C-alpha positions as protocol buffer text, in pm:
chain_id: "A"
residue {
  index: 1
  type: UNK
  ca { x: 3339 y: -5791 z: 2156 }
}
residue {
  index: 2
  type: UNK
  ca { x: 3348 y: -5514 z: 1896 }
}
residue {
  index: 3
  type: UNK
  ca { x: 3243 y: -5605 z: 1538 }
}
residue {
  index: 4
  type: UNK
  ca { x: 3519 y: -5579 z: 1277 }
}
residue {
  index: 5
  type: UNK
  ca { x: 3565 y: -5220 z: 1162 }
}
residue {
  index: 6
  type: UNK
  ca { x: 3361 y: -5069 z: 1446 }
}
residue {
  index: 7
  type: UNK
  ca { x: 3547 y: -4833 z: 1681 }
}
residue {
  index: 8
  type: UNK
  ca { x: 3631 y: -4966 z: 2025 }
}
residue {
  index: 9
  type: UNK
  ca { x: 3410 y: -4782 z: 2274 }
}
residue {
  index: 10
  type: UNK
  ca { x: 3368 y: -4749 z: 2649 }
}
residue {
  index: 11
  type: UNK
  ca { x: 3045 y: -4660 z: 2829 }
}
residue {
  index: 12
  type: UNK
  ca { x: 3134 y: -4366 z: 3056 }
}
residue {
  index: 13
  type: UNK
  ca { x: 2990 y: -4100 z: 3284 }
}
residue {
  index: 14
  type: UNK
  ca { x: 3107 y: -3835 z: 3529 }
}
residue {
  index: 15
  type: UNK
  ca { x: 2998 y: -3884 z: 3889 }
}
residue {
  index: 16
  type: UNK
  ca { x: 3035 y: -3779 z: 4246 }
}
residue {
  index: 17
  type: UNK
  ca { x: 3196 y: -4097 z: 4376 }
}
residue {
  index: 18
  type: UNK
  ca { x: 3145 y: -4154 z: 4751 }
}
residue {
  index: 19
  type: UNK
  ca { x: 3384 y: -4333 z: 4980 }
}
residue {
  index: 20
  type: UNK
  ca { x: 3299 y: -4666 z: 5141 }
}
residue {
  index: 21
  type: UNK
  ca { x: 3167 y: -4527 z: 5475 }
}
residue {
  index: 22
  type: UNK
  ca { x: 2932 y: -4289 z: 5289 }
}
residue {
  index: 23
  type: UNK
  ca { x: 2802 y: -4573 z: 5072 }
}
residue {
  index: 24
  type: UNK
  ca { x: 2747 y: -4801 z: 5370 }
}
residue {
  index: 25
  type: UNK
  ca { x: 2562 y: -4526 z: 5560 }
}
residue {
  index: 26
  type: UNK
  ca { x: 2312 y: -4483 z: 5277 }
}
residue {
  index: 27
  type: UNK
  ca { x: 2283 y: -4856 z: 5219 }
}
residue {
  index: 28
  type: UNK
  ca { x: 2204 y: -4905 z: 5589 }
}
residue {
  index: 29
  type: UNK
  ca { x: 1954 y: -4617 z: 5602 }
}
residue {
  index: 30
  type: UNK
  ca { x: 1763 y: -4748 z: 5298 }
}
residue {
  index: 31
  type: UNK
  ca { x: 1797 y: -5123 z: 5368 }
}
residue {
  index: 32
  type: UNK
  ca { x: 1435 y: -5183 z: 5471 }
}
residue {
  index: 33
  type: UNK
  ca { x: 1292 y: -5004 z: 5167 }
}
residue {
  index: 34
  type: UNK
  ca { x: 1527 y: -5184 z: 4931 }
}
residue {
  index: 35
  type: UNK
  ca { x: 1443 y: -5521 z: 5087 }
}
residue {
  index: 36
  type: UNK
  ca { x: 1069 y: -5465 z: 5045 }
}
residue {
  index: 37
  type: UNK
  ca { x: 1058 y: -5294 z: 4703 }
}
residue {
  index: 38
  type: UNK
  ca { x: 1069 y: -5617 z: 4502 }
}
residue {
  index: 39
  type: UNK
  ca { x: 1351 y: -5487 z: 4285 }
}
residue {
  index: 40
  type: UNK
  ca { x: 1715 y: -5580 z: 4235 }
}
residue {
  index: 41
  type: UNK
  ca { x: 1939 y: -5399 z: 4487 }
}
residue {
  index: 42
  type: UNK
  ca { x: 2227 y: -5196 z: 4347 }
}
residue {
  index: 43
  type: UNK
  ca { x: 2550 y: -5322 z: 4509 }
}
residue {
  index: 44
  type: UNK
  ca { x: 2691 y: -5074 z: 4762 }
}
residue {
  index: 45
  type: UNK
  ca { x: 3012 y: -5048 z: 4557 }
}
residue {
  index: 46
  type: UNK
  ca { x: 2807 y: -4898 z: 4270 }
}
residue {
  index: 47
  type: UNK
  ca { x: 2625 y: -4625 z: 4465 }
}
residue {
  index: 48
  type: UNK
  ca { x: 2705 y: -4278 z: 4321 }
}
residue {
  index: 49
  type: UNK
  ca { x: 2557 y: -3951 z: 4197 }
}
residue {
  index: 50
  type: UNK
  ca { x: 2571 y: -3910 z: 3817 }
}
residue {
  index: 51
  type: UNK
  ca { x: 2678 y: -3565 z: 3700 }
}
residue {
  index: 52
  type: UNK
  ca { x: 2690 y: -3623 z: 3324 }
}
residue {
  index: 53
  type: UNK
  ca { x: 2612 y: -3949 z: 3143 }
}
residue {
  index: 54
  type: UNK
  ca { x: 2790 y: -3978 z: 2809 }
}
residue {
  index: 55
  type: UNK
  ca { x: 2714 y: -4335 z: 2701 }
}
residue {
  index: 56
  type: UNK
  ca { x: 2942 y: -4510 z: 2451 }
}
residue {
  index: 57
  type: UNK
  ca { x: 3253 y: -4307 z: 2372 }
}
residue {
  index: 58
  type: UNK
  ca { x: 3535 y: -4413 z: 2135 }
}
residue {
  index: 59
  type: UNK
  ca { x: 3839 y: -4516 z: 2339 }
}
residue {
  index: 60
  type: UNK
  ca { x: 4050 y: -4263 z: 2146 }
}
residue {
  index: 61
  type: UNK
  ca { x: 3836 y: -3979 z: 2285 }
}
residue {
  index: 62
  type: UNK
  ca { x: 3863 y: -4073 z: 2654 }
}
residue {
  index: 63
  type: UNK
  ca { x: 4172 y: -3849 z: 2685 }
}
residue {
  index: 64
  type: UNK
  ca { x: 3959 y: -3553 z: 2567 }
}
residue {
  index: 65
  type: UNK
  ca { x: 3713 y: -3618 z: 2848 }
}
residue {
  index: 66
  type: UNK
  ca { x: 3998 y: -3637 z: 3097 }
}
residue {
  index: 67
  type: UNK
  ca { x: 4129 y: -3303 z: 2969 }
}
residue {
  index: 68
  type: UNK
  ca { x: 3786 y: -3141 z: 3003 }
}
residue {
  index: 69
  type: UNK
  ca { x: 3752 y: -3276 z: 3357 }
}
residue {
  index: 70
  type: UNK
  ca { x: 4095 y: -3150 z: 3465 }
}
residue {
  index: 71
  type: UNK
  ca { x: 4022 y: -2801 z: 3329 }
}
residue {
  index: 72
  type: UNK
  ca { x: 3683 y: -2783 z: 3499 }
}
residue {
  index: 73
  type: UNK
  ca { x: 3824 y: -2909 z: 3830 }
}
residue {
  index: 74
  type: UNK
  ca { x: 4102 y: -2649 z: 3820 }
}
residue {
  index: 75
  type: UNK
  ca { x: 3856 y: -2370 z: 3742 }
}
residue {
  index: 76
  type: UNK
  ca { x: 3579 y: -2481 z: 3978 }
}
residue {
  index: 77
  type: UNK
  ca { x: 3533 y: -2224 z: 4252 }
}
residue {
  index: 78
  type: UNK
  ca { x: 3495 y: -2456 z: 4548 }
}
residue {
  index: 79
  type: UNK
  ca { x: 3575 y: -2333 z: 4896 }
}
residue {
  index: 80
  type: UNK
  ca { x: 3399 y: -2614 z: 5076 }
}
residue {
  index: 81
  type: UNK
  ca { x: 3324 y: -2972 z: 4972 }
}
residue {
  index: 82
  type: UNK
  ca { x: 3011 y: -3043 z: 4770 }
}
residue {
  index: 83
  type: UNK
  ca { x: 2757 y: -3164 z: 5025 }
}
residue {
  index: 84
  type: UNK
  ca { x: 2440 y: -3355 z: 4947 }
}
residue {
  index: 85
  type: UNK
  ca { x: 2188 y: -3469 z: 5207 }
}
residue {
  index: 86
  type: UNK
  ca { x: 1974 y: -3765 z: 5105 }
}
residue {
  index: 87
  type: UNK
  ca { x: 1653 y: -3753 z: 5304 }
}
residue {
  index: 88
  type: UNK
  ca { x: 1377 y: -3892 z: 5087 }
}
residue {
  index: 89
  type: UNK
  ca { x: 1306 y: -4213 z: 4897 }
}
residue {
  index: 90
  type: UNK
  ca { x: 1125 y: -4204 z: 4563 }
}
residue {
  index: 91
  type: UNK
  ca { x: 1009 y: -4463 z: 4313 }
}
residue {
  index: 92
  type: UNK
  ca { x: 1046 y: -4350 z: 3951 }
}
residue {
  index: 93
  type: UNK
  ca { x: 805 y: -4563 z: 3748 }
}
residue {
  index: 94
  type: UNK
  ca { x: 945 y: -4506 z: 3398 }
}
residue {
  index: 95
  type: UNK
  ca { x: 1299 y: -4630 z: 3464 }
}
residue {
  index: 96
  type: UNK
  ca { x: 1165 y: -4867 z: 3737 }
}
residue {
  index: 97
  type: UNK
  ca { x: 1413 y: -4753 z: 4003 }
}
residue {
  index: 98
  type: UNK
  ca { x: 1409 y: -4678 z: 4374 }
}
residue {
  index: 99
  type: UNK
  ca { x: 1620 y: -4371 z: 4457 }
}
residue {
  index: 100
  type: UNK
  ca { x: 1744 y: -4170 z: 4751 }
}
residue {
  index: 101
  type: UNK
  ca { x: 1686 y: -3804 z: 4668 }
}
residue {
  index: 102
  type: UNK
  ca { x: 1870 y: -3495 z: 4786 }
}
residue {
  index: 103
  type: UNK
  ca { x: 1671 y: -3178 z: 4839 }
}
residue {
  index: 104
  type: UNK
  ca { x: 1956 y: -2968 z: 4694 }
}
residue {
  index: 105
  type: UNK
  ca { x: 1851 y: -2821 z: 4359 }
}
residue {
  index: 106
  type: UNK
  ca { x: 2077 y: -2518 z: 4304 }
}
residue {
  index: 107
  type: UNK
  ca { x: 2386 y: -2679 z: 4452 }
}
residue {
  index: 108
  type: UNK
  ca { x: 2752 y: -2681 z: 4362 }
}
residue {
  index: 109
  type: UNK
  ca { x: 2686 y: -3034 z: 4232 }
}
residue {
  index: 110
  type: UNK
  ca { x: 2425 y: -2894 z: 3994 }
}
residue {
  index: 111
  type: UNK
  ca { x: 2665 y: -2626 z: 3871 }
}
residue {
  index: 112
  type: UNK
  ca { x: 2935 y: -2886 z: 3814 }
}
residue {
  index: 113
  type: UNK
  ca { x: 2689 y: -3114 z: 3629 }
}
residue {
  index: 114
  type: UNK
  ca { x: 2582 y: -2827 z: 3402 }
}
residue {
  index: 115
  type: UNK
  ca { x: 2944 y: -2729 z: 3332 }
}
residue {
  index: 116
  type: UNK
  ca { x: 3033 y: -3090 z: 3241 }
}
residue {
  index: 117
  type: UNK
  ca { x: 2729 y: -3126 z: 3014 }
}
residue {
  index: 118
  type: UNK
  ca { x: 2808 y: -2799 z: 2836 }
}
residue {
  index: 119
  type: UNK
  ca { x: 3183 y: -2863 z: 2797 }
}
residue {
  index: 120
  type: UNK
  ca { x: 3134 y: -3215 z: 2663 }
}
residue {
  index: 121
  type: UNK
  ca { x: 2857 y: -3110 z: 2422 }
}
residue {
  index: 122
  type: UNK
  ca { x: 3078 y: -2828 z: 2289 }
}
residue {
  index: 123
  type: UNK
  ca { x: 3336 y: -3089 z: 2187 }
}
residue {
  index: 124
  type: UNK
  ca { x: 3078 y: -3303 z: 2008 }
}
residue {
  index: 125
  type: UNK
  ca { x: 2996 y: -3554 z: 2280 }
}
residue {
  index: 126
  type: UNK
  ca { x: 2629 y: -3627 z: 2347 }
}
residue {
  index: 127
  type: UNK
  ca { x: 2569 y: -3603 z: 2722 }
}
residue {
  index: 128
  type: UNK
  ca { x: 2227 y: -3671 z: 2866 }
}
residue {
  index: 129
  type: UNK
  ca { x: 2092 y: -3313 z: 2893 }
}
residue {
  index: 130
  type: UNK
  ca { x: 1824 y: -3369 z: 3155 }
}
residue {
  index: 131
  type: UNK
  ca { x: 1845 y: -3118 z: 3440 }
}
residue {
  index: 132
  type: UNK
  ca { x: 2057 y: -3238 z: 3730 }
}
residue {
  index: 133
  type: UNK
  ca { x: 1870 y: -3392 z: 4021 }
}
residue {
  index: 134
  type: UNK
  ca { x: 2097 y: -3532 z: 4290 }
}
residue {
  index: 135
  type: UNK
  ca { x: 1987 y: -3891 z: 4342 }
}
residue {
  index: 136
  type: UNK
  ca { x: 2134 y: -4232 z: 4412 }
}
residue {
  index: 137
  type: UNK
  ca { x: 1978 y: -4539 z: 4249 }
}
residue {
  index: 138
  type: UNK
  ca { x: 1928 y: -4800 z: 4522 }
}
residue {
  index: 139
  type: UNK
  ca { x: 1732 y: -5070 z: 4335 }
}
residue {
  index: 140
  type: UNK
  ca { x: 1641 y: -5149 z: 3973 }
}
residue {
  index: 141
  type: UNK
  ca { x: 1345 y: -5334 z: 3819 }
}
residue {
  index: 142
  type: UNK
  ca { x: 1114 y: -5190 z: 4083 }
}
residue {
  index: 143
  type: UNK
  ca { x: 767 y: -5226 z: 3933 }
}
residue {
  index: 144
  type: UNK
  ca { x: 549 y: -5122 z: 4224 }
}
residue {
  index: 145
  type: UNK
  ca { x: 601 y: -4981 z: 4572 }
}
residue {
  index: 146
  type: UNK
  ca { x: 314 y: -4978 z: 4821 }
}
residue {
  index: 147
  type: UNK
  ca { x: 450 y: -4728 z: 5071 }
}
residue {
  index: 148
  type: UNK
  ca { x: 800 y: -4595 z: 5115 }
}
residue {
  index: 149
  type: UNK
  ca { x: 936 y: -4561 z: 5468 }
}
residue {
  index: 150
  type: UNK
  ca { x: 1095 y: -4239 z: 5582 }
}
residue {
  index: 151
  type: UNK
  ca { x: 1468 y: -4217 z: 5510 }
}
residue {
  index: 152
  type: UNK
  ca { x: 1700 y: -4117 z: 5792 }
}
residue {
  index: 153
  type: UNK
  ca { x: 1907 y: -3830 z: 5649 }
}
residue {
  index: 154
  type: UNK
  ca { x: 2248 y: -3931 z: 5515 }
}
residue {
  index: 155
  type: UNK
  ca { x: 2507 y: -3668 z: 5421 }
}
residue {
  index: 156
  type: UNK
  ca { x: 2764 y: -3726 z: 5148 }
}
residue {
  index: 157
  type: UNK
  ca { x: 3058 y: -3483 z: 5107 }
}
residue {
  index: 158
  type: UNK
  ca { x: 3280 y: -3466 z: 4801 }
}
residue {
  index: 159
  type: UNK
  ca { x: 3609 y: -3289 z: 4739 }
}
residue {
  index: 160
  type: UNK
  ca { x: 3649 y: -3451 z: 4396 }
}
residue {
  index: 161
  type: UNK
  ca { x: 3454 y: -3605 z: 4111 }
}
residue {
  index: 162
  type: UNK
  ca { x: 3541 y: -3889 z: 3877 }
}
residue {
  index: 163
  type: UNK
  ca { x: 3518 y: -4026 z: 3523 }
}
residue {
  index: 164
  type: UNK
  ca { x: 3365 y: -4373 z: 3553 }
}
residue {
  index: 165
  type: UNK
  ca { x: 3354 y: -4666 z: 3312 }
}
residue {
  index: 166
  type: UNK
  ca { x: 3049 y: -4891 z: 3318 }
}
residue {
  index: 167
  type: UNK
  ca { x: 3080 y: -5251 z: 3200 }
}
residue {
  index: 168
  type: UNK
  ca { x: 2807 y: -5510 z: 3191 }
}
residue {
  index: 169
  type: UNK
  ca { x: 2872 y: -5853 z: 3337 }
}
residue {
  index: 170
  type: UNK
  ca { x: 2643 y: -6148 z: 3404 }
}
residue {
  index: 171
  type: UNK
  ca { x: 2618 y: -6029 z: 3767 }
}
residue {
  index: 172
  type: UNK
  ca { x: 2519 y: -5674 z: 3662 }
}
residue {
  index: 173
  type: UNK
  ca { x: 2696 y: -5343 z: 3606 }
}
residue {
  index: 174
  type: UNK
  ca { x: 3056 y: -5305 z: 3714 }
}
residue {
  index: 175
  type: UNK
  ca { x: 3179 y: -4949 z: 3762 }
}
residue {
  index: 176
  type: UNK
  ca { x: 3542 y: -4850 z: 3776 }
}
residue {
  index: 177
  type: UNK
  ca { x: 3707 y: -4514 z: 3824 }
}
residue {
  index: 178
  type: UNK
  ca { x: 3912 y: -4408 z: 3522 }
}
residue {
  index: 179
  type: UNK
  ca { x: 4040 y: -4091 z: 3689 }
}
residue {
  index: 180
  type: UNK
  ca { x: 3945 y: -3859 z: 3979 }
}
residue {
  index: 181
  type: UNK
  ca { x: 3952 y: -3478 z: 3970 }
}
residue {
  index: 182
  type: UNK
  ca { x: 4014 y: -3288 z: 4295 }
}
residue {
  index: 183
  type: UNK
  ca { x: 3808 y: -2973 z: 4340 }
}
residue {
  index: 184
  type: UNK
  ca { x: 4062 y: -2828 z: 4583 }
}
residue {
  index: 185
  type: UNK
  ca { x: 4402 y: -2766 z: 4422 }
}
residue {
  index: 186
  type: UNK
  ca { x: 4682 y: -2669 z: 4659 }
}
residue {
  index: 187
  type: UNK
  ca { x: 4719 y: -2329 z: 4488 }
}
residue {
  index: 188
  type: UNK
  ca { x: 4343 y: -2262 z: 4516 }
}
residue {
  index: 189
  type: UNK
  ca { x: 4340 y: -2299 z: 4895 }
}
residue {
  index: 190
  type: UNK
  ca { x: 4576 y: -2001 z: 4944 }
}
residue {
  index: 191
  type: UNK
  ca { x: 4364 y: -1742 z: 4759 }
}
């Protein structure tokens, strides 16, 4: 509930949003590590790759974000889907998370993340400006991990990205797609 006089806000971020088979493949590949890490597993429906985290945004400005995303999607020079291969598990101590990591550093996903961060910052939003590192959070509240097993490589392919709303419920975070942005417009495929 929003206090009287405070603007109504939504917690939002841009993400590469996988389909169900891609999520299940990664969930299956990492199941043993997640089971033994002592943390709280992230539900398969929430697995994603964050491109630009914006935090709380006034509801009245969501349309601006949608406009930015449409423009970037139309201008994005994609000839093939964005492809990320997750082949390593890591435990990040500071945020206490277990992640699947992609080796891709200078990828199309990284370029898209940088473009989204820059475009949103230019309009006065405050995106998280950390350099893009393609990862998927698999478990939270992971305090200590003895030894991480090897991760069987899982490939995710994306021909779109999405603006996501994050809400907090008693059961944990609930993510929902506000809008998706195809990276392959019909007129772009005939160039």
